[in-house]
C-alpha positions in Angstrom: -15.6 41.7 -84.4 -15.6 39.1 -87.4 -12.3 41.0 -88.8 -10.8 40.5 -85.3 -11.5 36.5 -85.3 -9.9 36.7 -88.8 -6.7 38.2 -87.7 -6.7 36.0 -84.8 -7.0 32.8 -87.0 -4.5 34.0 -89.5 -2.0 34.8 -86.8 -2.6 31.1 -85.3 -2.4 29.5 -88.7 1.1 31.2 -89.3 2.2 30.3 -86.0 1.5 26.7 -86.2 3.3 26.7 -89.4 6.5 25.1 -87.6 
């Protein structure tokens, strides 16, 4: 489950990169 969390955080960080 840690992998999913890390993936989610990564996506969020990229999306918040406006």
